[in-house]
N, C-alpha and C positions, 0 to 999 in steps of 0.2 A: 504493500500500500504506500501511497505517496506521503512524504514527510513534511512538505510545505516549509522547507528551510528558508526559501527566498522571501516568502511573505512574513515569516517571523522576524527577519531582519528589518523589513519595512515597518512593522509595528513598533520596533524599538525606536525608529526615527520619528514616527508619528506621535507617539505618546511621550510627553516631556515629563517622565516619571523621575522621582528622586532616586539617586543611586544608592542611598543609604537604606538600611533595612526598615521595613514598616514598623511603626510603633504598635506594639501589641495592645489590643483593646483591654485585655485583662490588666496589664501593667499600668495603663493610663488611668483606670478608674478605681482600682482597688478591689481585692477579692471579696471583702466582706459586704460590698454593696450589691452583689448579684444574688438574686433569689432563684437561681438555677439549682438543679439537683446537686451539682458538684461545687457550686459557689464560683465557678469560672464564668467568664464572659460567654454569652451565647454564640454558637457557631453561625457562620454565614455559609449557606449551601447554594451554589450556583447551578440552577437547573439547566442542564445542557449547556453550561457556560453562560456567557452573556447573551442569552437567547432572546432577550427583548430587543436587541439591535440586529444581531447576525443570525443566520440560519442555525436552528437548534442542533447542538452536538457537532458543530463545525469546528475546524481548527481555529478559525478567527474567534468564534465565541468563547472557546476554552482559554485561548491565550489572553484575550482582553480581560476576561474575568479574573485571571490570576494577576495580571499586571495592575488592575485597578481596585482589587479587593483587599479585604482585611488580611492580617497575617495568618489568621486561623481559617481562611477560606477553604472549603471543601468543594471539589468538583463532583457534580451529580452525573452519572452515566446510567441511562436507561438501557439495560443489557438485553439484546436480542441475539439469537443464534442463527448462523447460516447453516446450510445443509451439510457442510463439512465440519461443523462444530466450532467455528470461530465466533468469539464474542465481540459484537459490534455495539457501539453506542448510538442509539437511535430512539427518538421520542415516542414512536408508535409502532404497533405490531404490523401495520400496513405501511409499506415503504413509500407509497405514493403520497402519504401525508407528511411530506417533508423532503422529498427528493424528486428527481425527474425520471425515476425508473419506468414510469408508464410511457415515457417517450423513447427511452433506450430499448425497452423490451415491451412493445405495445401488445403482444399476443401471449404474455405469460402470466396473466392474472388468474386467480383461482378462488374457489369458494370453500371456506372451512367454518366449522363451528368452534367459536372461541368462548369458553365459559358459558355454554348454553345458548349463545347468540350466533346466528348465521351471518358471516361476513364475506364480502367479495373484495378482493384486492390483490396486491403484490406482496407476498409474505417472505420474510428473510429465509425461512426454512426451505424455500424453493430455489435458492440461489447459492452458489459457492462464493467464497470470499473473492476469488479472482473475477467472477462474473460481475461483482459489484464495483470493480475498479473504475469503469467508465461512468458510473452513476454519481452525479453531483447533488449536493444538498440545495434546498431552497427554503425560503421563509414560509412557514406553515400557517401563520396567522395572517389573514388577509389585511387586517388593519395596520400591519407593520410594513415598513419600507421594503420593497422587493429588489432593491438595486444591487444587493450583494449576491443575488442568485446566480449570476453568470460567472462569478469567480470560481476558480478551479478548486472547489472545496469538496473533497471526497468523503465518503463514509469511513469513519475511523474505528479501528479496533481499540479495545481497552488499553492494550500495551502502548499503542501509538498515542493515545490521549496523554498517558503519563509521560511518555518520552518527549512529546511536543510541548506540553504545558507545564510539566514539572510542578504539580500542585503540592501544597502543604498537606492536603488530605484528599482521599478518594472515597466516594460514596457510590456503591453499586446498587442499583435498584433492579429487582427481578420481578416484573409484573405478570409474566405468563409462563411460569414453570410447568403448570398442568398441560398447557397447549403443546409445549415443546416435547414433553414426555410422550404425548400421543404420537409424535412424529419421530420417536426413538432418538431424541436429543436430550442429553443430561445437563441441565443447568447446574446441578449440584457439582458434577465433575468439573465443569468449567470454572466455577468460582473458587473451588478448592485449588485447582491448578493455577489460576490467576493469582491467588494469595501467596503462592510460593515464589512468583516472579516479581510482584509489586506489593507494596504495603496497601492493604485495603482496610480503611478505618471503619466503614459502616457497610453492612449489607442489609437491605430492606426488601420487603415483599408484602403484597396484600394476601398471600396464601399461607395459611397456618401450616399446612403439610410441608411446604418447602423449608420454612424456618425450623420446624421440628427436626427435619433431616440434617440440619447443620449444627444442632446444639452440641452434639458430641465433639464436633470439630472446632466450633467457635464459641462455646459456652463461656469461656474465660479468655483473657488475652487481649491483644490490641484491637482485634476486630469485634465490633459490637453488632448484634442482630437487632433489627428494628421492624416492628409490625406496622404496616401501612394500612390505615383505615381509608376506605372509599366512602361513598355516600351511605348514609345510615340504612337505607332500604335496599342497597345492593347486597347480593348473596355471596358470601365467601365460598369459593368452589370446593374446597376440601372438607368443610364441615357442614355445608348447606345451611349455615346460620347467617342472619343479616349482620352487617357490621355494627348496627345499632345495638343488637343483643350482645355481641362480643364485647362491646365497650363496658357492659355492666359487670364484667368479671375481670378486673385488671390483675388480680392475683394469678389467674390462669395464664394471662398473657406474659406475666413475669416469668413463668416457668420455661418459656422458649424464646423470650426476647428481653433485651435490656432497655428498650425504648419503644415509643410509638410515634408515628408521624400522622398528623390529622389535618384535614382542610381547616383553614383558619376559622371558619364559621362554627366549628365544634367548640371553640374557645370563646369567641365573641359572636354569638348568633346575630343575624341581621334580619330585619323585617322585610316584608315584600316591597316596601317603598324605600329600601336601602338606608335604613337607620339602625344604629346599634341597639341591641337589647342588653340586658345585664350579662356579665360574663358568667360562664359556667364554672363548676368546681373541678373541671377536668384536670387542669394542671396540678392543682393542689392534691387531688386524689391520686393522680399518677405518681407524683413525687413521694407520697406516703407509701405507695406500693413499691417504691424503688425503681420507677421507670422514668427515663428521660422523655421529654415531650418536644417534638419538632412540629412547627406549623408550616403548612404549605399554601400554595396558590397566591403568592405575593407577586404583583406585577405593577409597575408604575403606570402602565397604560391599561390596567384592568379596572375592575369595579372596586372603588374605594368608598366606604360609607360616607354619606354627606357630613357626618359628625366631624370628619377630619378635614373638611374644606379642601379636598384634592391634594392634601399634603401627605406624601408617602412616608416621610419621616415621622409625622405624628401618628400614623397608623402603626408603624413598627414599634414606636415607643409604648403603645398600649399593650403590646405583647411582651416586651422585654423590661419595661421600667414603669410599672404602674403602682408600685408600692405594696402590692399584695403577692404577686407571683411573677416569675419570668420563665418563658419557654427556654428550652435548652438550645434552640437553633431555629432558623427560619430558612425556608426554601424559596428562592426568588429568581425571576427572570432578569432582574436588574441588580446584581449583587453589589454594585457600588453603593447603592442607597442604604441597605442595611449595614454595610461596613461603616459608613460615616455616622449612621444613627447610633450604633453601639459605641464607637470610639469617640465621637465628637459631641453628641447631643444627649446622651444618657446622663441621668443623675444631675441635671442642671436645675439650679434654683432661679427664681425670678431676678435675683440680684447678682447673677453670674457676671464676671468681669467682661467688659466690652473689649473684644480683640480686634475689631475692624473699625477704622474711621470712616464710617459710611452713614450718611443721613437717610433715614427711612421716612418717606413722605407718603401719606395715604393718597389713594385715588378714589375720591368720593367716600372717604372713610374706609371701613372694612367691607367694601362693596362686593367682595367675593362671598360674603356670608349673609348680608342683609341688603335691602334696597339702599342704593347709594344716597349719600347726603341726608340721611335720616338720623334722628337722635340715636337709634339703635346701632347704626353703622359707625357713628362717631364714638359712642361709648365702647363698642367692641374694639375699635382701633386703639383707643387709649389703654384699655386693659391688656391689649396684645403687645404694647410697648412701642407704639408709633412715636416718632420724634416730632413730626410736623403734621398738623391736621390741615386738610385742604377744603376749600369751598369754591366750586365753580358758580359764579354769580349769574342769575337770570333776573329779569325784571317783569313784574306783573303790570297789568294795564293801569293800575292805580299807583304805579311808581314805587313799589316796595321791592327792594333787592332780597332775593332768597337763594338758597343753595340747591342746585340741581345739575346733574351731569350733562344735560342736553337742553337746548332751547325748545326742542320738540317734545312736548309732554307725552306723546305716544311712546317714547323710548324708555321713560322712567316712571310712568304712572298708569293707572287704569282708565285714563281719560277716554279711550276709545270705547269703553263699555259704559260711559256715563252719559248724562243728559247733554254734555257738550260735544258729543260726537259729530253733530251737524256743523261744527266749526272747522271741520277738515278742509284744508286748502293746500294749494301748491305755492311754494315760495322760491322762484327762480333765483332771486338775489342770494339766498342761502343754500341753493342747490338741494332743496328738500321738497319731496313730493308727498302728498297726502299727510301733511303735518297738522298738528293742533298745537299752537305756539303759546309759550308762557305769557307773552305780551298781550294775548287775547283775553286773558282771564284776570279777574281781581284776586288779591290774596285770599279773600274770604272764599271765593269759588275754588281756588286751588286747594285750600284746606279741606274742602269737601271730597277731594280725591284721595285714593289710597296710593301710596308709592308702590312701585313694582320693581322687583329685583331684575337687574340687567343680565342677560345671558349671552355673552359674546360668542359662545361656541355651540349654540343650539343646533346649528347645522351638522354638528358631530354628535347630536343627542346628549350633549354634556350640559346639564342644568345645575344651577346653584341653589342649594338649600331650599327645596320647595316648601318646607314647613314655614319658612320665614319670608315667602315670596312677597307678602304685602305688609310686613311688620314695620313698625316705626312711624315717625311723623316727620314731615318736612320742616325745615327751620328757616326763619328769616335770617339774613346775614347778621343782624344785631344779636339774635339769640345764639348763633354759632360762635360769634366773637366772645360772648360772655361765657359760654360753655368752655371754649378753649382756654380762656384766661383763668378759669377756675381749676383746670386740669394741671396740677403741679408738675406732672411728669412730661407734659408736652412743652417742647422748647420753642415752638413757633407756629404761625399760621401761614398758609399759602392761599392767596386769593387769585383765582383764575378769571380773566375777563376776555370774552370773545364777542364778536358781532357788535362792538361798540359803535362803529360808524353807521351800520345799518339801523340800529336802534335809535340813534340820535336823529338821523336824517329822515327815516321813514316811519318811526313810531313815536317820536317826540319823547324819548326816554334817555336820560343821561346816566348811563351806568357808571362811568368813571367818577362823576360827582357824587353819586349815591354811595360808592365804596369809600371815597374820601370822607364823606360825612359820617358814615357808620364807624369807620376807624377812629375818628375824632370823638364821636359820642361814647364809644366804648373805652376811651382812655388809652388807646394803643399809641398815641402820639406823645404821651407823657410818661413812658416807661421804657425800661431796657431789658426787662426779664424775658420778654417774648420777641423773637425775631419776626419781622413782617416781610413776607415774600409775595411779590406781585408778578404774575405770569401771564403772557399773552403772545400770540403769533402776530400781533399787529404792533409794529414799532411805535406808531402814533400813541397807542395806549400807554406804553411804557414811558414815552416822552412826557406824557401828562403827569406822571409820578416822579419824574427824574429830578425835580427840584428838592426832594426830600432825601437827605443822606441816610435816613433811618430805614429806608426800604431796600431790600435786595430784589433787584429787577431781573426776571428770568425771561429771556426771549426763546420762544418755542419755534424750532424749525419744523414747519408743517408738512414736511415730506421726508422720505428716505433719501439720504444723500451719500455719495461716495467720497466726496472731498468738499473743501470749502476754501475759497480764495482768501489770501492774506488781506487784500483790500476790503473784502467783505467783513472779515473779523474786525478790522479797525473801525469800520462803519458801525458795526454792532456795539462796540465799546462806547459809542457816543450816547447810547440810551439803555444799555444793559450791563450788568456785571456777572451774569450767569446765563447759561444756555441749556435748553432742554432738547434732547435729541431722541430719536427712536432707537430701539435695540438693533434694527437692521442697519442703522447708520454707524453702528459699532462693528457688528459682525454680519455682513450681508449674507443672505440665504438664497438658495435655489431649491425649490421642492422640499423645503424644511431641512436642507443640509447647508451648513456654513461653507461658503466658498472662499473665505479668507477674512481679512480684517482691514479696516480703513485707518487712516491717520487722523480722523476727525477729532477724536478725544485728545490725543497728545498735542495736536496743533492748537486747539482752543485753549488748553491749559498752558501752553507756552506763551500765550498772550494774556495770562493771568485771569482767564475766565473759568469759573466753576462750571462743571458739567454734571447734569443730572440726566438720567435715562428713564424712559417710559415705554411701555407699561409692563411690569412684571406680574405674572399671574401663575397660579399653581397648576391649572389644567395642562395635562401633558402635551396637548396639541399646540400650546403656546411656546413650547421650547423646541429648538432645532434638535434633530436626532443626535447631533454631536454632543449635546449636553445631557444625553442619556435619560430624557424624560424626567429630569430631576431639577426642581426649581432652585434648590440650594446650589447645585453645581453650576446652573446658569448664572446665578448671582455672583458666585465665586469667580467665574470667568470674567465677568465685567469688573468686579472689584479688585481681584488679585492680579489678573493678567493685564487688564487695561487701565486700572486705577481710576475709575470714575468716582465722583464725589458723593453721589446719592442715587437712590432708586425711588421711583414712583410706582406704587404697587396697590393692587386690589386686596392683597393679603398681607397686611403689615406684620402679622405674627411670624410669618416665614422669614421675612427679611430681618426682623428683630432677633429671631433665634439665630440666624446665620451670623449676625454681628458678635454673638457670644459663643460661637463655636470654640470648644476647648482646643480643637486641633489647630486653629489659627495661632495659638500661643506656643505650639511645639517648636523646638529648635529646628527640627527637620519636619517639614510638612509631609503628612502621609499622602499617598498617591491620590486618594479620593478627595483631597483638598488641594491638589496640584492641577495646574492648567494643562489642557491638551493643545496641540498645534491647530489653530483655526484652519478649517478646510481639510483636516486629516482624513476624515471618513471618505470624502469624495475621491481621494487619492487611492483608496483601496478598492474602488469599483472598477470593473472591466469597462473598457471604452464603450462597448455595446449596451451597457446598462446605465450609463450616465443619464440623469434627468435632462429633459430639454432645456437648453440655456435660456435664461430670461434676460430681458433687456437690462443693461447696466443702470444703476442709479445715477441721478443727475449730480452735477457739481453745483454747489450752492454759490451763487454769485451776487454781485451788487444789486442787480435788478430784482432779485428775490427779496431783498431787504427793504427796498424803497417802498414807502407807504405815505400817502397824503395825510396832512393833518386831520384830526377828527373834525367833522363838520359841527356846526352849532346845533343845539337841540331845537328842532322845529316845533311849531305849535301843532298839536295833534287835534284834528277835528273830532267832534263827538260821534259815537257810533250810531248807525241808523236804528230806528225803532224796530223791535222784533215782535211786537204784538203782545208783549207781556209774558212770553214763555220763559224768560230768564236765561236763555242760552247765550245771548250776546253780552259780553262784558262791558261795563261802563268804562269811560276814559280815565285819564290820570286824575288824581285827587289833589295835586298840588304839593305833595311831599317831595323833598329833595329838589325843590326848585322847578317842579313840573307845572304846566298850566292847569287852570282849574275850570275848564270849559264846561264840564258837566255840572259842577256846583253852581256856576253862574247861570246856566240854563234853567236849573231848578228854581233858583231865587227869582229869576225873571218871571217864571210862571206863577209863583206865589204872589208876587206883587200885582200882576195882572188880575189874579183872582180876587185879591183884597180890594182893588180899585173897583171891580165890577160889583162887589158886595156893597161898598160905600155908596156908589151911584144908585144902586137899587133902593 
């Protein structure tokens, strides 16, 4: 079989891994802290290697898992047998589920009964090892990137996995011993022979009979036998009992195994609507019976209960560091994440030392968990450790500034299901169709609406915290400023202003004046405790605030850029001292793969401009594959590799936790906290598999910065009569310097009525 020596050397170039030995998770956190059976740190078991990115059980998957994982990482090999008795690592008993065998041998499928179920496919027992040589592996989960399928990644034997990856631990899983016995192939003979050639740390199987046959050989010693539980209603083939019933007699299991491996929901059950239930007593009961417990089915791109806010580290912590029990290991498709969880984020207190100089700025509060810009979102952001609270200012028709992430109420409220749905209109000036706009309703009318959680990835069927979809209350800017001022842990506020020119010229609403007045009324101009940040993509807005040295002015680059001209930066310094750029302007992507890096951040910082990057989110589709579907790794790449000054995030808890990562304080950073070469994954793809090239991002130039001065606030005419149905909002009330046309009209009507009465 092929040894892949050339690709191994390329991996060494691609990954900028530390040459020093990894910091052992056990040594970094202390033996007494772990509630595992042994008291040692939980194991990280890489299922098929790094199978979340690369084809399962491929050389690439195994090598990357070892290079990026914890010191105690074990490689998981799902053992299948060929017709000549060779043991191969493959995730499924049907070879077409993970390889191109159906293309190489289109006429050699077969039908067999496997554990009482009739299956048709290409089975390992029908092929010799030599016959499998031309068969390459492919990504078996369709939601994952297929671009590594064309690499020459052949099916590996157990011995080849050890030779190529050189893991610190090897875990052999034997799921179909009964099937292979029916085909006169002995899995028992194979694993015993393999254990003489290589060190096998764990052997697991969902078949009681197979493990019983190994007790005399592996009952004691370095190799541990582990019983694998399948779904509770599935039937174990050698006892004809369900796995649910077998779980009730842990003492019996201890007679032939030293541990159990269970799907994670055995420990933390999940409701049908994907919320956690109370944990079970399984881990505690198993430990009392002398059994180690390993939890399976972890994947960053899999189903994570809403309770964790799409944060995979938070999910792992609930299994290894909940103060009551700890599993003895986790089985993951993304082994980097449990590695960093155990070593960097376990046993952390709220007052853990800050290790990274990174400002955490909320995006509409904790909008990943609650409707944005509500009291609930802001309270959660504060409790999660945010540094700066943000408010994107919108204006009501009666001139009241309030916080909402979009001028279109349809994006953030239930207005489309309200009595105001008839106000739907198009606004070509704002490039919005079918909108219902904040400036069309009074504050009183907006208060009658319910806020709605924003789901930026609904097209991937990824929804945010449905239980809280309409929680919280919207806040006026004045209430937001008071709330932030009273939050002692918050270091500042960020006020975002967009569409100021349109509101002034077309709606008679002066948003910049309203913000200045609110800041003054709240006492922010007479204090130094809180920093005041004003952000806009309109240079004219920032120029309006430029006279005050107390404000940090952030200019937003409203597009993804590949570079920025020096003259443009000098122009920006006339009205701003900080810049907000997109993640793609730091690491450009193509089909969710990083293509390289730009010099935008270092160039801006060379001109003494602070650089913030938006928006960081936990949903795995928001991260390029190069960052391993891990929000912490993504933040680390921007902070450690590129040196940005702050992040704007929907999930402040994740960024705040990252800042306190224990690993960032190590003298030698572990690999999972070390940057990778931007664009490295694309280099590993075959030319025929490269994603189609996208158009390059633009260079930001002087013309992009140029902006006319803000127009004066025009007099807004009163709205037309609606016949008393209450769906059309009244005009401005005169607050914040706005005209009082509606009030004047009402007074005139009253005077005419009184005159008529007197004359009568």
